[in-house]
VEXFITI-176942 format. One record per residue (C-alpha): residue number from 0; residue in three letters; x, z, y. Coordinates in nm, 2 decimals, padded with zeros to 4 digits. Layout:
R   k   r   east     up  north
R NUM ala      X      Z      Y
...
END
This chain:
R   k   r   east     up  north
R   0 met  12.63 -00.99 -00.69
R   1 his  12.46 -00.69 -00.55
R   2 arg  12.11 -00.68 -00.69
R   3 ala  11.95 -00.99 -00.54
R   4 his  12.22 -01.05 -00.28
R   5 arg  12.49 -01.30 -00.34
R   6 leu  12.80 -01.17 -00.16
R   7 ser  13.07 -01.40 -00.01
R   8 leu  13.40 -01.32  00.15
R   9 ala  13.42 -01.47  00.50
R  10 tyr  13.74 -01.63  00.60
R  11 leu  13.78 -01.41  00.91
R  12 thr  13.78 -01.09  00.70
R  13 val  14.11 -01.21  00.55
R  14 gln  14.21 -01.45  00.82
R  15 gly  14.55 -01.61  00.77
R  16 cys  14.52 -01.58  00.39
R  17 pro  14.63 -01.90  00.21
R  18 pro  14.33 -02.06  00.04
R  19 glu  14.44 -02.01 -00.32
R  20 glu  14.52 -01.65 -00.26
R  21 gln  14.19 -01.60 -00.08
R  22 ile  14.01 -01.72 -00.39
R  23 arg  14.20 -01.47 -00.60
R  24 val  14.15 -01.17 -00.38
R  25 ala  13.78 -01.25 -00.34
R  26 ala  13.74 -01.26 -00.72
R  27 ala  13.94 -00.94 -00.77
R  28 ala  13.73 -00.75 -00.51
R  29 gly  13.41 -00.86 -00.68
R  30 tyr  13.27 -01.12 -00.45
R  31 asp  13.06 -01.40 -00.59
R  32 ala  13.20 -01.66 -00.35
R  33 thr  13.43 -01.71 -00.05
R  34 ser  13.45 -01.94  00.25
R  35 leu  13.74 -02.17  00.35
R  36 arg  13.84 -02.29  00.69
R  37 leu  13.86 -02.67  00.67
R  38 val  13.84 -02.72  01.05
R  39 ala  13.95 -02.47  01.31
R  40 pro  13.71 -02.37  01.59
R  41 asn  13.78 -02.56  01.91
R  42 gly  14.09 -02.41  02.08
R  43 val  14.21 -02.23  01.76
R  44 asp  14.51 -02.33  01.55
R  45 leu  14.44 -02.41  01.18
R  46 ala  14.67 -02.18  00.97
R  47 his  14.64 -02.37  00.64
R  48 pro  14.54 -02.74  00.66
R  49 ile  14.35 -02.85  00.35
R  50 leu  14.20 -03.19  00.45
R  51 gly  14.39 -03.48  00.31
R  52 asp  14.61 -03.26  00.08
R  53 ala  14.50 -03.38 -00.26
R  54 ala  14.74 -03.15 -00.45
R  55 leu  14.62 -02.84 -00.26
R  56 ile  14.25 -02.95 -00.32
R  57 arg  14.32 -02.97 -00.69
R  58 arg  14.48 -02.63 -00.69
R  59 ile  14.19 -02.48 -00.50
R  60 lys  13.95 -02.63 -00.76
R  61 ala  14.16 -02.49 -01.04
R  62 ala  14.17 -02.15 -00.88
R  63 thr  13.79 -02.13 -00.85
R  64 ala  13.75 -02.23 -01.21
R  65 asn  14.02 -01.98 -01.33
R  66 glu  13.88 -01.69 -01.13
R  67 gly  13.51 -01.77 -01.20
R  68 ile  13.42 -01.78 -00.83
R  69 ser  13.26 -02.04 -00.61
R  70 leu  13.31 -02.16 -00.26
R  71 phe  13.01 -02.11 -00.03
R  72 asp  13.06 -02.22  00.33
R  73 ala  13.32 -02.43  00.51
R  74 glu  13.43 -02.37  00.87
R  75 leu  13.39 -02.49  01.15
R  76 leu  13.28 -02.80  01.33
R  77 thr  13.23 -02.78  01.71
R  78 leu  13.00 -03.02  01.90
R  79 leu  13.17 -03.12  02.23
R  80 pro  13.06 -03.37  02.49
R  81 asp  13.32 -03.62  02.36
R  82 thr  13.26 -03.56  01.98
R  83 asp  13.29 -03.86  01.75
R  84 val  13.11 -03.75  01.44
R  85 arg  13.28 -04.01  01.23
R  86 his  13.60 -03.80  01.25
R  87 trp  13.42 -03.52  01.06
R  88 ala  13.33 -03.73  00.75
R  89 pro  13.65 -03.62  00.57
R  90 ala  13.56 -03.25  00.62
R  91 ile  13.21 -03.30  00.48
R  92 glu  13.35 -03.50  00.19
R  93 thr  13.61 -03.23  00.11
R  94 ala  13.35 -02.95  00.13
R  95 ala  13.14 -03.14 -00.12
R  96 glu  13.44 -03.20 -00.35
R  97 leu  13.51 -02.83 -00.35
R  98 gly  13.14 -02.75 -00.43
R  99 met  13.06 -02.59 -00.09
R 100 pro  12.69 -02.63 -00.01
R 101 met  12.73 -02.51  00.35
R 102 met  12.93 -02.64  00.65
R 103 gln  12.93 -02.42  00.97
R 104 ile  12.88 -02.60  01.30
R 105 thr  12.85 -02.48  01.65
R 106 ser  12.79 -02.65  01.99
R 107 asp  12.97 -02.64  02.32
R 108 asp  12.78 -02.93  02.47
R 109 ala  12.53 -02.83  02.74
R 110 asp  12.35 -03.17  02.70
R 111 leu  12.08 -03.09  02.44
R 112 ala  11.98 -03.45  02.38
R 113 arg  12.34 -03.56  02.33
R 114 ala  12.43 -03.26  02.10
R 115 ala  12.11 -03.32  01.90
R 116 asp  12.19 -03.69  01.85
R 117 arg  12.54 -03.61  01.73
R 118 leu  12.41 -03.33  01.51
R 119 ala  12.16 -03.56  01.35
R 120 gly  12.44 -03.81  01.29
R 121 ile  12.67 -03.57  01.11
R 122 ala  12.37 -03.43  00.92
R 123 asp  12.29 -03.77  00.79
R 124 val  12.65 -03.80  00.66
R 125 ala  12.63 -03.45  00.51
R 126 ala  12.30 -03.53  00.34
R 127 gly  12.48 -03.80  00.14
R 128 tyr  12.70 -03.52 -00.01
R 129 ala  12.42 -03.26 -00.05
R 130 val  12.58 -03.04  00.22
R 131 thr  12.37 -02.84  00.46
R 132 leu  12.48 -02.77  00.82
R 133 ala  12.46 -02.41  00.92
R 134 ile  12.44 -02.36  01.30
R 135 glu  12.62 -02.06  01.44
R 136 leu  12.55 -01.95  01.79
R 137 thr  12.82 -01.78  01.99
R 138 arg  12.77 -01.61  02.32
R 139 trp  13.06 -01.78  02.50
R 140 arg  12.96 -02.14  02.41
R 141 ala  12.69 -02.37  02.55
R 142 met  12.47 -02.28  02.26
R 143 ser  12.47 -01.91  02.32
R 144 thr  12.14 -01.77  02.20
R 145 leu  11.91 -01.79  01.90
R 146 ala  11.66 -01.98  02.11
R 147 asp  11.93 -02.24  02.19
R 148 ala  12.01 -02.28  01.83
R 149 lys  11.64 -02.32  01.74
R 150 arg  11.60 -02.59  02.01
R 151 leu  11.90 -02.78  01.88
R 152 val  11.77 -02.77  01.52
R 153 glu  11.43 -02.89  01.62
R 154 ala  11.57 -03.17  01.84
R 155 ala  11.80 -03.29  01.56
R 156 gly  11.51 -03.32  01.33
R 157 arg  11.70 -03.31  01.00
R 158 ser  11.60 -03.11  00.70
R 159 asn  11.96 -03.02  00.60
R 160 val  12.02 -02.83  00.93
R 161 gly  11.95 -02.46  00.96
R 162 ile  12.08 -02.15  01.12
R 163 leu  12.31 -01.88  01.00
R 164 ile  12.25 -01.53  01.14
R 165 asp  12.56 -01.35  01.24
R 166 ala  12.47 -00.99  01.32
R 167 leu  12.74 -00.96  01.59
R 168 his  12.66 -01.29  01.77
R 169 leu  12.29 -01.22  01.76
R 170 ser  12.34 -00.88  01.93
R 171 arg  12.60 -01.00  02.18
R 172 ser  12.37 -01.28  02.29
R 173 gly  12.09 -01.04  02.37
R 174 gly  11.90 -01.11  02.06
R 175 arg  11.72 -00.87  01.82
R 176 pro  11.59 -00.89  01.46
R 177 asp  11.24 -00.96  01.59
R 178 asp  11.38 -01.29  01.73
R 179 val  11.47 -01.39  01.38
R 180 arg  11.10 -01.36  01.28
R 181 thr  11.02 -01.65  01.51
R 182 leu  11.23 -01.89  01.29
R 183 asp  11.09 -02.10  01.01
R 184 arg  11.20 -01.91  00.69
R 185 asp  11.34 -02.23  00.54
R 186 arg  11.58 -02.27  00.84
R 187 val  11.74 -01.93  00.80
R 188 leu  12.03 -02.01  00.56
R 189 tyr  12.24 -01.69  00.52
R 190 leu  12.37 -01.38  00.70
R 191 gln  12.71 -01.30  00.83
R 192 leu  12.72 -00.92  00.80
R 193 cys  12.93 -00.67  01.01
R 194 asp  12.86 -00.39  01.25
R 195 ala  12.97 -00.31  01.60
R 196 pro  12.92 -00.06  01.88
R 197 ala  12.57 -00.07  02.03
R 198 glu  12.72 -00.13  02.38
R 199 pro  12.85 -00.49  02.42
R 200 pro  13.19 -00.58  02.57
R 201 ala  13.19 -00.65  02.94
R 202 ser  13.31 -01.01  02.94
R 203 asp  13.30 -01.33  02.73
R 204 ala  13.68 -01.29  02.67
R 205 ala  13.62 -00.94  02.53
R 206 cys  13.33 -01.08  02.32
R 207 ile  13.57 -01.33  02.17
R 208 ala  13.83 -01.07  02.09
R 209 glu  13.57 -00.85  01.93
R 210 ala  13.43 -01.13  01.72
R 211 arg  13.77 -01.23  01.59
R 212 gly  13.93 -00.89  01.55
R 213 gly  13.71 -00.60  01.65
R 214 arg  13.42 -00.59  01.41
R 215 leu  13.32 -00.28  01.22
R 216 met  13.22 -00.23  00.86
R 217 pro  12.85 -00.25  00.79
R 218 gly  12.69  00.09  00.86
R 219 glu  12.97  00.22  01.08
R 220 gly  12.85  00.10  01.42
R 221 gly  12.53  00.09  01.63
R 222 leu  12.37 -00.24  01.54
R 223 trp  12.01 -00.26  01.40
R 224 leu  12.13 -00.37  01.06
R 225 asp  11.85 -00.20  00.87
R 226 glu  11.59 -00.38  01.07
R 227 leu  11.77 -00.71  01.04
R 228 met  11.78 -00.67  00.66
R 229 ser  11.41 -00.60  00.65
R 230 val  11.34 -00.92  00.84
R 231 leu  11.57 -01.14  00.63
R 232 gly  11.44 -01.02  00.30
R 233 pro  11.60 -00.89 -00.02
R 234 asp  11.76 -01.21 -00.15
R 235 ile  11.95 -01.34  00.15
R 236 thr  12.31 -01.45  00.08
R 237 ile  12.55 -01.23  00.26
R 238 ser  12.89 -01.35  00.40
R 239 val  13.09 -01.03  00.47
R 240 glu  13.27 -01.09  00.80
R 241 thr  13.46 -00.78  00.91
R 242 pro  13.79 -00.88  01.08
R 243 his  13.95 -00.59  01.26
R 244 ala  14.30 -00.58  01.42
R 245 gly  14.34 -00.23  01.29
R 246 asp  14.35 -00.37  00.93
R 247 ala  14.64 -00.60  01.01
R 248 ala  14.88 -00.38  00.81
R 249 leu  14.67 -00.40  00.50
R 250 ser  14.72 -00.67  00.24
R 251 phe  14.46 -00.94  00.21
R 252 gly  14.34 -00.79 -00.11
R 253 ala  14.30 -00.45  00.05
R 254 arg  14.10 -00.60  00.33
R 255 ala  13.87 -00.77  00.09
R 256 glu  13.82 -00.46 -00.11
R 257 lys  13.76 -00.24  00.19
R 258 ala  13.49 -00.48  00.32
R 259 met  13.33 -00.50 -00.02
R 260 ala  13.32 -00.12 -00.07
R 261 ala  13.16 -00.07  00.28
R 262 thr  12.91 -00.35  00.22
R 263 arg  12.80 -00.20 -00.11
R 264 arg  12.76  00.15  00.05
R 265 phe  12.55  00.00  00.32
R 266 leu  12.33 -00.20  00.08
R 267 asp  12.29  00.10 -00.15
R 268 ala  12.18  00.33  00.14
R 269 pro  11.81  00.39  00.18
R 270 arg  11.66  00.14  00.42
R 271 ser  11.49  00.29  00.73
R 272 gly  11.38 -00.04  00.89
R 273 gly  11.53  00.08  01.22
R 274 gly  11.89  00.09  01.33
R 275 gly  12.07  00.10  01.66
R 276 ala  11.95 -00.02  01.99
R 277 ala  12.21 -00.28  02.06
R 278 ser  12.05 -00.56  02.25
R 279 gly  12.27 -00.62  02.56
R 280 arg  12.43 -00.95  02.66
R 281 cys  12.80 -00.98  02.72
END
């Protein structure tokens, strides 16, 4: 906990870490919670399958109890044109069993009506388990902007669907903190915090590489993080997501500690309400 902010260790910060070890390193570094990848993003291999492994699920639950840490958000469902939402019920059920209140979801379906209908369907399943769906926009998918995400939430019409704000994705989609002000406060679920150069990469492929292995620590780049924090308010839950290929030689524990130290320095620094001028699209 940092004053009013609950701090969670995002999966990508220690990507590849086995789930039980991830829980231990998050606790050791002082996080309040951590995320787990239950479903891989479309086109990405799942390093450590959890669904259907009853013994592993029991060990994960024991690890959280032993370490005094909770699980916050589960990754990552992707809406596609041929998605059958019934196949996602085990992921929602497992997230609930592990005490995870949030499940991340993104969309790569350009048909808004179809995507909204399927989002509503999985939201109805999630509501039965008290799980909220956190929509994440990504510049290289069909739902690429904050406006796209807002339209999808509104079209789905479910109270347990909201939007997570990822500082990098917001910037690389051409968004700014002022755009977040247009959202219903109840729909803004949490923040994924990192920094990055003000100048965006030149292509979608470069954006993907940056998002998965080229992020900077909070306060070390050119994004408008001070302004974003002022928009989000003092009690937003922060998921620290700072994967960087240059940290590959570090242990999982060292990566978690590095990210925590940088996040605390950033949060302890005087807020100016300004920040960098990053606003360009990839």
